[in-house]
ZAVO-920715 format. One record per residue (C-alpha): z, x negated, y; residue in three letters. Coordinates in Angstrom, 2 decimals. Layout:
<atoms>
ATOM        c3        c1        c2   rest
ATOM         Z         X         Y    ALA
...
</atoms>
This chain:
<atoms>
ATOM        c3        c1        c2   rest
ATOM     79.16     87.30    -65.39    UNK
ATOM     78.42     83.53    -67.26    UNK
ATOM     76.77     83.99    -70.36    UNK
ATOM     77.87     82.40    -73.29    UNK
ATOM     74.70     81.72    -75.11    UNK
ATOM     70.74     82.77    -74.89    UNK
ATOM     68.80     83.65    -77.97    UNK
ATOM     65.45     82.77    -78.80    UNK
ATOM     63.47     84.84    -81.57    UNK
ATOM     60.29     82.63    -80.92    UNK
ATOM     58.55     79.93    -78.94    UNK
ATOM     55.55     82.97    -77.85    UNK
ATOM     52.65     80.18    -78.79    UNK
ATOM     49.95     81.42    -81.23    UNK
ATOM     50.34     79.73    -84.90    UNK
ATOM     48.18     79.40    -87.42    UNK
ATOM     45.71     81.94    -88.14    UNK
ATOM     43.92     82.56    -91.41    UNK
ATOM     40.79     82.99    -89.81    UNK
ATOM     38.94     79.81    -89.10    UNK
ATOM     36.76     81.10    -86.01    UNK
ATOM     38.16     82.43    -83.36    UNK
ATOM     39.01     86.15    -82.49    UNK
ATOM     36.22     87.80    -80.06    UNK
ATOM     37.36     87.11    -76.62    UNK
ATOM     35.98     88.86    -72.96    UNK
ATOM     37.08     88.05    -69.82    UNK
ATOM     38.84     85.45    -70.94    UNK
ATOM     41.10     87.89    -72.69    UNK
ATOM     41.26     88.93    -76.54    UNK
ATOM     38.75     91.86    -77.15    UNK
ATOM     41.11     94.52    -77.97    UNK
ATOM     40.73     98.34    -76.96    UNK
ATOM     42.19     98.09    -73.83    UNK
ATOM     40.35     95.34    -72.22    UNK
ATOM     37.22     96.74    -73.88    UNK
ATOM     38.28    100.59    -72.55    UNK
ATOM     38.73     98.18    -68.96    UNK
ATOM     35.31     96.42    -69.65    UNK
ATOM     33.71     99.74    -70.06    UNK
ATOM     35.01    101.63    -67.00    UNK
ATOM     34.35     98.95    -64.55    UNK
ATOM     30.46     98.44    -65.60    UNK
ATOM     31.04     95.56    -68.56    UNK
ATOM     33.51     93.70    -66.03    UNK
ATOM     37.72     93.15    -67.26    UNK
ATOM     39.61     93.96    -63.99    UNK
ATOM     42.97     93.81    -64.67    UNK
ATOM     45.26     95.84    -64.43    UNK
ATOM     44.43     96.99    -67.82    UNK
ATOM     46.05     99.99    -68.90    UNK
ATOM     48.24     99.78    -72.11    UNK
ATOM     47.99     95.94    -72.11    UNK
ATOM     50.97     94.58    -73.53    UNK
ATOM     52.82     97.47    -75.23    UNK
ATOM     52.13     99.79    -77.80    UNK
ATOM     50.93     97.16    -80.37    UNK
ATOM     51.88     95.10    -83.27    UNK
ATOM     52.67     92.15    -81.42    UNK
ATOM     54.42     93.89    -78.64    UNK
ATOM     57.19     94.12    -80.74    UNK
ATOM     60.07     92.28    -80.53    UNK
ATOM     61.43     90.00    -83.13    UNK
ATOM     63.54     91.29    -85.55    UNK
ATOM     65.81     87.87    -86.11    UNK
ATOM     66.40     87.50    -82.25    UNK
ATOM     67.51     91.39    -82.31    UNK
ATOM     69.72     90.63    -85.16    UNK
ATOM     71.57     87.55    -83.70    UNK
ATOM     71.56     89.54    -80.53    UNK
ATOM     73.62     92.45    -82.10    UNK
ATOM     75.68     89.98    -84.18    UNK
ATOM     76.88     88.35    -81.51    UNK
ATOM     77.72     91.06    -79.25    UNK
ATOM     79.84     92.52    -82.01    UNK
ATOM     81.87     89.56    -81.81    UNK
ATOM     82.42     90.18    -78.27    UNK
ATOM     80.12     87.19    -76.80    UNK
ATOM     77.90     87.86    -73.91    UNK
ATOM     74.45     86.55    -75.03    UNK
ATOM     70.95     87.29    -73.94    UNK
ATOM     68.15     87.65    -75.61    UNK
ATOM     64.51     86.32    -74.98    UNK
ATOM     61.89     87.45    -77.36    UNK
ATOM     59.20     84.92    -76.63    UNK
ATOM     59.91     81.59    -74.81    UNK
ATOM     57.03     80.80    -72.87    UNK
ATOM     55.56     83.98    -71.78    UNK
ATOM     59.14     85.32    -70.25    UNK
ATOM     60.05     81.36    -69.22    UNK
ATOM     60.45     82.68    -65.62    UNK
ATOM     63.21     85.18    -66.80    UNK
ATOM     64.83     81.96    -69.17    UNK
ATOM     64.85     80.08    -65.87    UNK
ATOM     66.63     83.08    -64.16    UNK
ATOM     69.13     83.40    -67.09    UNK
ATOM     70.19     79.56    -66.46    UNK
ATOM     71.58     80.64    -63.56    UNK
ATOM     74.31     82.09    -65.44    UNK
ATOM     75.67     79.22    -66.81    UNK
ATOM     75.26     79.61    -70.55    UNK
ATOM     77.34     77.95    -72.04    UNK
ATOM     74.25     77.00    -75.28    UNK
ATOM     71.49     78.15    -75.92    UNK
ATOM     70.09     79.31    -79.69    UNK
ATOM     66.76     78.99    -81.57    UNK
ATOM     66.36     80.67    -84.39    UNK
ATOM     63.18     79.39    -86.31    UNK
ATOM     62.20     81.91    -88.07    UNK
ATOM     58.25     81.55    -86.40    UNK
ATOM     58.85     77.84    -86.10    UNK
ATOM     57.30     76.03    -89.21    UNK
ATOM     56.70     72.19    -87.83    UNK
ATOM     59.19     69.71    -86.10    UNK
ATOM     56.25     68.92    -83.31    UNK
ATOM     56.59     72.88    -82.59    UNK
ATOM     60.16     72.61    -82.24    UNK
ATOM     60.50     69.38    -80.14    UNK
ATOM     57.74     70.75    -77.69    UNK
ATOM     59.90     73.81    -77.10    UNK
ATOM     63.26     71.67    -77.35    UNK
ATOM     62.03     69.29    -74.75    UNK
ATOM     60.69     72.22    -72.30    UNK
ATOM     64.31     73.51    -72.09    UNK
ATOM     65.65     69.99    -71.58    UNK
ATOM     63.38     70.10    -68.69    UNK
ATOM     65.07     73.00    -67.19    UNK
ATOM     68.85     72.53    -68.33    UNK
ATOM     69.14     69.37    -69.15    UNK
ATOM     72.57     69.58    -70.46    UNK
ATOM     73.23     72.68    -72.37    UNK
ATOM     74.33     72.76    -75.46    UNK
ATOM     71.38     73.33    -78.21    UNK
ATOM     71.82     75.56    -81.34    UNK
ATOM     69.12     75.63    -83.92    UNK
ATOM     69.36     77.45    -87.26    UNK
ATOM     67.21     79.48    -89.66    UNK
ATOM     64.65     79.48    -92.28    UNK
ATOM     62.99     76.09    -91.27    UNK
ATOM     66.04     74.11    -90.68    UNK
ATOM     67.33     74.99    -93.93    UNK
ATOM     63.76     74.63    -95.30    UNK
ATOM     63.79     71.27    -93.93    UNK
ATOM     66.96     70.61    -95.72    UNK
ATOM     65.92     71.22    -99.10    UNK
ATOM     62.73     69.21    -98.89    UNK
ATOM     65.00     66.38    -97.82    UNK
ATOM     67.19     66.80   -101.33    UNK
ATOM     63.68     66.98   -103.44    UNK
ATOM     62.40     64.28   -101.49    UNK
ATOM     64.83     61.54   -103.73    UNK
ATOM     63.63     63.06   -106.84    UNK
ATOM     61.36     60.99   -109.37    UNK
ATOM     57.55     61.78   -108.83    UNK
ATOM     57.94     64.54   -106.19    UNK
ATOM     55.46     64.22   -103.58    UNK
ATOM     56.68     63.46   -100.13    UNK
ATOM     53.58     62.26    -98.89    UNK
ATOM     52.98     63.94    -94.75    UNK
ATOM     56.71     65.59    -95.25    UNK
ATOM     58.40     63.33    -93.24    UNK
ATOM     56.05     64.34    -90.13    UNK
ATOM     56.20     68.13    -90.55    UNK
ATOM     60.03     68.47    -91.60    UNK
ATOM     63.47     67.73    -89.92    UNK
ATOM     65.93     64.98    -90.91    UNK
ATOM     63.43     62.64    -92.06    UNK
ATOM     63.13     61.05    -88.30    UNK
ATOM     64.76     59.51    -85.82    UNK
ATOM     62.81     60.69    -83.39    UNK
ATOM     63.45     64.23    -84.38    UNK
ATOM     64.14     66.93    -81.76    UNK
ATOM     67.20     66.37    -79.84    UNK
ATOM     69.14     69.55    -80.53    UNK
ATOM     73.14     69.25    -80.39    UNK
ATOM     73.84     70.91    -83.75    UNK
ATOM     71.78     71.84    -86.19    UNK
ATOM     72.99     74.96    -88.89    UNK
ATOM     72.16     74.56    -92.49    UNK
ATOM     72.32     77.62    -93.89    UNK
ATOM     71.05     80.82    -95.82    UNK
ATOM     72.91     82.84    -93.78    UNK
ATOM     74.46     80.70    -91.01    UNK
ATOM     75.23     83.28    -88.36    UNK
ATOM     79.17     82.90    -89.45    UNK
ATOM     79.30     79.29    -88.38    UNK
ATOM     77.23     80.21    -85.66    UNK
ATOM     80.18     82.37    -84.09    UNK
ATOM     82.24     79.93    -85.02    UNK
ATOM     80.60     77.55    -83.01    UNK
ATOM     80.26     79.66    -79.79    UNK
ATOM     84.05     80.08    -79.49    UNK
ATOM     84.60     76.42    -80.27    UNK
ATOM     82.55     75.91    -77.01    UNK
ATOM     84.02     78.50    -75.79    UNK
ATOM     86.92     76.73    -75.93    UNK
ATOM     85.46     73.56    -75.36    UNK
ATOM     86.55     72.71    -78.92    UNK
ATOM     84.48     69.90    -80.95    UNK
ATOM     81.85     71.53    -83.52    UNK
ATOM     81.99     68.33    -85.40    UNK
ATOM     83.33     69.61    -88.28    UNK
ATOM     81.67     72.62    -88.77    UNK
ATOM     80.42     73.32    -92.64    UNK
ATOM     76.79     73.87    -93.47    UNK
ATOM     75.66     71.81    -90.11    UNK
ATOM     74.07     68.61    -89.33    UNK
ATOM     74.13     66.34    -86.26    UNK
ATOM     71.84     63.46    -85.35    UNK
ATOM     73.55     60.53    -84.17    UNK
ATOM     72.39     56.90    -83.14    UNK
ATOM     72.47     55.80    -86.47    UNK
ATOM     70.89     58.63    -87.99    UNK
ATOM     71.83     62.56    -89.65    UNK
ATOM     75.71     63.46    -89.91    UNK
ATOM     75.53     66.14    -92.55    UNK
ATOM     78.86     68.10    -92.97    UNK
ATOM     80.70     69.19    -95.92    UNK
ATOM     78.47     72.23    -98.06    UNK
ATOM     80.02     75.70    -98.59    UNK
ATOM     79.12     78.67   -100.05    UNK
ATOM     78.77     80.68    -96.86    UNK
ATOM     76.05     83.37    -98.79    UNK
ATOM     78.61     85.98    -99.73    UNK
ATOM     79.95     86.02    -96.03    UNK
ATOM     76.31     87.03    -94.93    UNK
ATOM     76.45     91.26    -94.60    UNK
ATOM     73.78     93.32    -94.82    UNK
ATOM     71.68     92.33    -91.85    UNK
ATOM     73.01     95.31    -90.25    UNK
ATOM     71.96     95.90    -86.44    UNK
ATOM     74.01     97.98    -83.98    UNK
ATOM     70.57     99.66    -82.67    UNK
ATOM     72.69    101.62    -79.93    UNK
ATOM     74.15     98.44    -77.96    UNK
ATOM     70.25     96.58    -77.59    UNK
ATOM     69.18     96.29    -74.08    UNK
ATOM     66.86     99.23    -73.22    UNK
ATOM     64.19     96.43    -72.28    UNK
ATOM     63.63     95.67    -76.03    UNK
ATOM     62.44     98.98    -76.61    UNK
ATOM     60.07     99.08    -73.55    UNK
ATOM     56.96     98.64    -75.97    UNK
ATOM     56.97    101.61    -77.77    UNK
ATOM     56.79     99.39    -81.05    UNK
ATOM     60.13     98.35    -83.36    UNK
ATOM     60.54     95.80    -86.40    UNK
ATOM     62.64     97.15    -88.95    UNK
ATOM     63.74     96.07    -92.22    UNK
ATOM     64.12     97.87    -95.44    UNK
ATOM     64.72     95.39    -97.92    UNK
ATOM     65.79     91.60    -97.62    UNK
ATOM     64.26     88.99    -99.99    UNK
ATOM     61.46     89.24   -102.54    UNK
ATOM     62.35     89.42   -106.12    UNK
ATOM     58.72     87.70   -107.02    UNK
ATOM     57.76     84.13   -107.64    UNK
ATOM     54.27     83.76   -106.74    UNK
ATOM     53.08     80.15   -107.00    UNK
ATOM     51.64     79.38   -103.42    UNK
ATOM     54.75     80.86   -101.87    UNK
ATOM     57.65     78.53   -100.48    UNK
ATOM     59.96     81.23    -99.29    UNK
ATOM     63.16     80.20   -100.26    UNK
ATOM     63.97     82.81   -103.24    UNK
ATOM     67.37     83.33   -103.64    UNK
ATOM     68.62     85.66   -105.72    UNK
ATOM     71.79     86.45   -103.69    UNK
ATOM     70.03     87.49   -100.57    UNK
ATOM     68.07     90.32   -102.66    UNK
ATOM     68.98     93.69   -100.82    UNK
ATOM     67.19     97.17   -100.65    UNK
ATOM     68.74     99.37    -98.05    UNK
ATOM     70.25    102.62    -98.93    UNK
ATOM     67.57    105.10    -97.47    UNK
ATOM     69.82    107.19    -95.78    UNK
ATOM     70.92    104.09    -93.98    UNK
ATOM     67.45    103.09    -93.23    UNK
ATOM     67.00    106.65    -92.14    UNK
ATOM     69.71    106.99    -89.64    UNK
ATOM     67.93    103.33    -87.90    UNK
ATOM     65.27    105.15    -87.65    UNK
ATOM     66.32    107.95    -86.10    UNK
ATOM     67.69    105.79    -83.41    UNK
ATOM     65.00    103.75    -82.83    UNK
ATOM     62.86    107.02    -82.49    UNK
ATOM     65.75    108.56    -79.91    UNK
ATOM     65.69    104.86    -78.22    UNK
ATOM     61.83    105.10    -77.75    UNK
ATOM     59.70    103.46    -80.32    UNK
ATOM     56.95    104.98    -81.59    UNK
ATOM     55.68    102.89    -84.22    UNK
ATOM     57.69    100.87    -86.57    UNK
ATOM     56.79     97.85    -88.39    UNK
ATOM     58.70     97.64    -91.85    UNK
ATOM     58.73     93.77    -91.95    UNK
ATOM     60.03     93.60    -95.81    UNK
ATOM     57.93     90.84    -97.72    UNK
ATOM     57.36     93.68    -99.96    UNK
ATOM     58.70     97.35    -99.09    UNK
ATOM     62.04     97.76   -100.88    UNK
ATOM     61.27     95.68   -103.65    UNK
ATOM     58.73     98.15   -104.78    UNK
ATOM     61.52    100.63   -105.50    UNK
ATOM     59.90    104.01   -106.99    UNK
ATOM     61.36    106.30   -104.23    UNK
ATOM     58.31    105.82   -101.69    UNK
ATOM     57.51    109.15   -102.15    UNK
ATOM     60.69    110.44   -101.15    UNK
ATOM     61.00    108.23    -98.27    UNK
ATOM     57.95    109.85    -96.95    UNK
ATOM     59.53    113.11    -97.64    UNK
ATOM     62.45    112.26    -95.59    UNK
ATOM     60.40    111.21    -92.61    UNK
ATOM     58.44    114.47    -92.80    UNK
ATOM     61.37    116.63    -92.86    UNK
ATOM     63.00    114.96    -90.23    UNK
ATOM     59.99    116.02    -88.03    UNK
ATOM     60.10    112.16    -86.09    UNK
ATOM     57.00    111.32    -83.85    UNK
ATOM     56.80    107.66    -85.81    UNK
ATOM     53.66    105.98    -86.96    UNK
ATOM     54.22    102.92    -89.08    UNK
ATOM     53.14    100.05    -91.37    UNK
ATOM     54.41     97.63    -94.07    UNK
ATOM     53.56     95.01    -96.50    UNK
ATOM     54.06     96.53   -100.06    UNK
ATOM     52.67     95.40   -103.33    UNK
ATOM     49.40     97.23   -104.57    UNK
ATOM     51.28     98.35   -107.95    UNK
ATOM     54.14    100.53   -105.89    UNK
ATOM     51.25    102.26   -104.31    UNK
ATOM     49.89    102.99   -107.84    UNK
ATOM     52.18    106.11   -107.97    UNK
ATOM     52.48    107.26   -104.33    UNK
ATOM     51.03    110.53   -103.34    UNK
ATOM     48.79    108.96   -100.41    UNK
ATOM     48.40    112.03    -98.75    UNK
ATOM     52.34    112.49    -98.10    UNK
ATOM     52.13    108.44    -97.15    UNK
ATOM     49.63    109.75    -94.43    UNK
ATOM     51.71    112.77    -93.53    UNK
ATOM     54.80    110.71    -93.66    UNK
ATOM     52.76    108.37    -90.68    UNK
ATOM     52.05    105.83    -92.38    UNK
ATOM     48.87    104.26    -90.18    UNK
ATOM     48.13    101.12    -92.08    UNK
ATOM     49.21     98.96    -95.49    UNK
ATOM     49.32     95.55    -95.84    UNK
ATOM     48.42     93.85    -99.35    UNK
ATOM     48.56     90.36   -100.18    UNK
ATOM     45.86     90.38   -103.00    UNK
ATOM     44.95     87.21   -102.85    UNK
ATOM     42.10     86.99   -105.36    UNK
ATOM     39.37     88.76   -107.55    UNK
ATOM     39.55     86.82   -110.49    UNK
ATOM     41.95     87.97   -112.88    UNK
ATOM     42.71     83.77   -114.16    UNK
ATOM     43.46     82.97   -110.71    UNK
ATOM     45.62     85.79   -110.37    UNK
ATOM     47.25     85.10   -113.54    UNK
ATOM     48.01     81.19   -112.03    UNK
ATOM     49.43     82.45   -109.14    UNK
ATOM     52.11     85.03   -110.99    UNK
ATOM     50.60     87.89   -109.31    UNK
ATOM     51.06     90.67   -112.47    UNK
ATOM     47.56     92.42   -111.14    UNK
ATOM     44.53     92.46   -111.53    UNK
ATOM     40.82     93.53   -109.36    UNK
ATOM     40.93     97.21   -111.33    UNK
ATOM     44.18     98.12   -109.63    UNK
ATOM     43.15     96.45   -106.27    UNK
ATOM     40.19     98.48   -105.79    UNK
ATOM     41.41    101.51   -107.11    UNK
ATOM     45.03    101.60   -104.90    UNK
ATOM     42.69    100.10   -101.63    UNK
ATOM     39.86    103.15   -102.40    UNK
ATOM     42.54    106.07   -102.31    UNK
ATOM     44.46    104.51    -99.50    UNK
ATOM     41.32    104.28    -97.52    UNK
ATOM     40.33    108.10    -98.80    UNK
ATOM     43.30    109.53    -96.95    UNK
ATOM     42.43    107.80    -93.30    UNK
ATOM     45.23    105.23    -93.78    UNK
ATOM     43.52    101.57    -92.68    UNK
ATOM     44.09     98.51    -95.04    UNK
ATOM     44.57     94.92    -93.92    UNK
ATOM     44.54     92.94    -97.30    UNK
ATOM     44.97     88.81    -97.37    UNK
ATOM     43.08     86.41    -99.66    UNK
ATOM     43.45     82.88   -100.19    UNK
ATOM     40.39     80.51   -101.49    UNK
ATOM     40.76     77.43   -102.99    UNK
ATOM     43.98     78.11   -105.25    UNK
ATOM     44.20     75.37   -108.32    UNK
ATOM     41.74     76.34   -110.69    UNK
ATOM     39.39     78.05   -107.99    UNK
ATOM     36.01     77.36   -108.47    UNK
ATOM     32.62     78.24   -106.90    UNK
ATOM     32.28     81.00   -109.31    UNK
ATOM     35.61     82.30   -108.64    UNK
ATOM     35.41     82.20   -105.08    UNK
ATOM     32.33     84.08   -105.44    UNK
ATOM     33.82     86.64   -107.04    UNK
ATOM     36.83     87.49   -104.27    UNK
ATOM     34.07     87.31   -102.14    UNK
ATOM     31.81     90.01   -103.56    UNK
ATOM     35.17     91.90   -104.28    UNK
ATOM     35.93     91.98   -100.71    UNK
ATOM     32.13     93.32   -100.03    UNK
ATOM     33.01     96.09   -102.83    UNK
ATOM     36.07     97.06   -101.26    UNK
ATOM     34.72     97.85    -97.60    UNK
ATOM     33.76    101.51    -98.28    UNK
ATOM     31.96    102.71    -95.10    UNK
ATOM     31.98    106.09    -96.11    UNK
ATOM     35.78    106.70    -96.19    UNK
ATOM     38.26    107.27    -93.30    UNK
ATOM     40.10    104.63    -93.57    UNK
ATOM     39.29    101.16    -92.53    UNK
ATOM     39.58     97.62    -94.19    UNK
ATOM     40.86     94.30    -92.43    UNK
ATOM     41.66     91.41    -93.71    UNK
ATOM     42.77     87.46    -93.29    UNK
ATOM     41.02     85.38    -95.19    UNK
ATOM     42.85     81.74    -95.85    UNK
ATOM     41.98     78.43    -97.19    UNK
ATOM     44.59     77.44    -99.82    UNK
ATOM     47.61     75.17    -98.45    UNK
ATOM     49.90     72.78   -100.71    UNK
ATOM     53.71     73.33    -99.32    UNK
ATOM     56.33     71.58   -100.31    UNK
ATOM     58.93     73.78   -103.08    UNK
ATOM     56.43     76.30   -103.71    UNK
ATOM     55.77     76.48   -107.53    UNK
ATOM     52.07     74.54   -107.39    UNK
ATOM     53.78     71.98   -105.78    UNK
ATOM     55.75     70.97   -109.03    UNK
ATOM     55.48     67.52   -110.21    UNK
ATOM     53.84     68.86   -113.41    UNK
ATOM     52.13     71.61   -112.02    UNK
ATOM     49.96     69.07   -109.98    UNK
ATOM     49.64     67.44   -113.25    UNK
ATOM     48.13     70.50   -114.88    UNK
ATOM     45.52     70.69   -112.26    UNK
ATOM     44.62     67.30   -110.85    UNK
ATOM     46.26     68.67   -107.59    UNK
ATOM     46.75     66.10   -104.60    UNK
ATOM     47.11     66.00   -101.33    UNK
ATOM     49.39     68.07    -98.76    UNK
ATOM     49.30     71.37    -96.33    UNK
ATOM     45.67     72.00    -95.36    UNK
ATOM     44.29     68.46    -97.10    UNK
ATOM     44.12     68.98   -100.69    UNK
ATOM     41.94     67.96   -104.22    UNK
ATOM     41.99     69.58   -107.13    UNK
ATOM     39.58     69.08   -110.26    UNK
ATOM     37.68     71.88   -109.04    UNK
ATOM     37.90     71.96   -105.50    UNK
ATOM     39.28     70.81   -102.19    UNK
ATOM     40.08     72.18    -99.32    UNK
ATOM     36.99     71.61    -97.29    UNK
ATOM     35.04     73.97    -99.91    UNK
ATOM     37.66     76.29    -99.66    UNK
ATOM     37.10     76.50    -96.03    UNK
ATOM     33.68     76.61    -96.31    UNK
ATOM     34.15     80.17    -98.72    UNK
ATOM     36.76     81.57    -95.77    UNK
ATOM     33.92     80.43    -92.93    UNK
ATOM     31.13     82.68    -95.38    UNK
ATOM     32.63     85.27    -96.10    UNK
ATOM     33.83     85.47    -92.72    UNK
ATOM     30.23     85.86    -91.58    UNK
ATOM     29.30     87.59    -94.53    UNK
ATOM     31.23     90.78    -94.30    UNK
ATOM     29.73     93.46    -92.34    UNK
ATOM     31.52     97.18    -92.62    UNK
ATOM     35.17     95.84    -92.50    UNK
ATOM     36.91     93.51    -90.00    UNK
ATOM     39.53     90.59    -89.48    UNK
ATOM     42.90     91.74    -88.31    UNK
ATOM     43.99     92.08    -85.07    UNK
ATOM     47.44     93.12    -83.79    UNK
ATOM     47.11     93.35    -79.97    UNK
ATOM     45.34     96.72    -79.69    UNK
ATOM     46.89     99.52    -77.90    UNK
ATOM     47.61    101.86    -81.06    UNK
ATOM     47.70    105.10    -78.51    UNK
ATOM     44.09    104.11    -77.39    UNK
ATOM     43.13    103.38    -80.75    UNK
ATOM     44.52    106.31    -82.28    UNK
ATOM     43.08    108.88    -79.79    UNK
ATOM     39.69    108.19    -80.93    UNK
ATOM     38.18    110.62    -84.15    UNK
ATOM     38.47    108.34    -87.63    UNK
ATOM     34.28    107.55    -86.49    UNK
ATOM     34.91    106.24    -83.67    UNK
ATOM     37.84    104.24    -84.31    UNK
ATOM     36.22    102.99    -87.27    UNK
ATOM     32.86    102.09    -85.50    UNK
ATOM     34.66    100.34    -83.08    UNK
ATOM     36.25     97.64    -85.46    UNK
ATOM     33.28     97.07    -87.05    UNK
ATOM     31.46     96.70    -84.36    UNK
ATOM     33.82     94.44    -82.97    UNK
ATOM     33.29     91.87    -86.06    UNK
ATOM     29.39     92.13    -86.09    UNK
ATOM     29.63     91.62    -81.84    UNK
ATOM     32.63     88.76    -82.98    UNK
ATOM     29.80     86.91    -85.62    UNK
ATOM     26.90     87.34    -82.88    UNK
ATOM     29.04     85.62    -80.26    UNK
ATOM     30.01     82.67    -82.63    UNK
ATOM     26.63     81.82    -83.12    UNK
ATOM     25.54     82.13    -79.21    UNK
ATOM     23.60     85.34    -79.45    UNK
ATOM     24.97     87.52    -77.34    UNK
ATOM     26.63     87.35    -73.74    UNK
ATOM     29.35     89.31    -71.99    UNK
ATOM     27.35     92.07    -71.08    UNK
ATOM     25.70     92.43    -74.15    UNK
ATOM     29.08     92.45    -75.76    UNK
ATOM     30.48     95.18    -73.08    UNK
ATOM     27.01     97.29    -74.32    UNK
ATOM     27.39     97.27    -77.35    UNK
ATOM     30.70     98.62    -77.20    UNK
ATOM     29.66    101.47    -74.54    UNK
ATOM     27.19    102.53    -77.36    UNK
ATOM     30.36    103.02    -79.52    UNK
ATOM     32.84    104.83    -77.72    UNK
ATOM     30.64    107.01    -75.32    UNK
</atoms>
């Protein structure tokens, strides 16, 4: 049976990390708990197969963007297939090409540059030169907005043309770009036309690259046509549940306006899923084999004050589920932490960003270090892990404020508590469309540059990187964020063993960076912890 389309959720290549040094590896593999246990069993050597590798870890969750498109198009009676990560699944993609798909659909939720998109399209063309390629999603819409702003007097476009679409004739040669916040309706119409050999040239909110440049079609308001991102979980292929981890969305969009954030904040997209609907989704994915759920909200349920109620629902349901989410610290201020742990929450993610009150105010964070410290302590106290995200170098940052943040992270480590602190440390990046990128803000801070190369009156990007590296090396009772650990293996350890393993991994990583330790010594260090 011929395929109408193959959907590609992401390329599957590693993107930017907030941590300057590389993560620890052993036997050529990231030093996850399952790799370490394999090495210990084989006297210090990693010998495949590695039990539990590639499943039951946060990174093994299929991507929600592809799941949504698969569900949406299947409900419209299109015969579609889903590739979650293109490069790791390239052989499977090649097999699917034998079904003569009419189109390849690329979502750009996890593609952040025209170069990455061009590389992906070129590789697809090497396997299927004549296939019709449709590209849509956040990066396409974001590129269009950057193009629109580039015509404004004073709006900086230095470097933009190289990273974003619609500025160059040598852009990736897709056949159709869908330029929309909610493009599924247009995508469905495009597939219907391709299927019946009709032209897609006049589809609204779309673009084509011709010999004489880009041709954009008329703009319409298609946001209202977008649904609530509903997914028919029962119709998904069983293989998507093989990893045991599933992403879910309890809300869409984010009502907050952090000054460094370049996410499109259109209030028409804001939506909080009713608890009854969310619980039904949890029951379904749990029944189909999910044991871990990653709520991929930008801010869990927009900070709704019903987190205690949600936890009671899960407890009363008796589901065999553990979960993680990004949430604001002020949302957790009134939460019963014991209830949170009993509901299966194993980790919360917190965007703390800084420990300097003035920097936080400039970021429009509307929170302070005292609240942060109290919430983190309470989370760790009940045995829930806490991953925190920090930015060094935001305009107004000085060596003094950066040192204050570094000292603050030290104070969060709490080696005596059951939960473990992890972190990602980011040098500030200056993104187009973020509030701090605006002309008046640049003038206020003497801010010049673009993305990862910038300077303001009190710091430059090189100095920010130095603070990130210094913090990485000086922290000793916490660890960087790893998402590849087999959660069953990790959670089978005692709380003390688990904490010791995570802290030892960071300690060994720092020694390996300095060339002070080899692989046999690495394994001996872990053997002492896990014996």
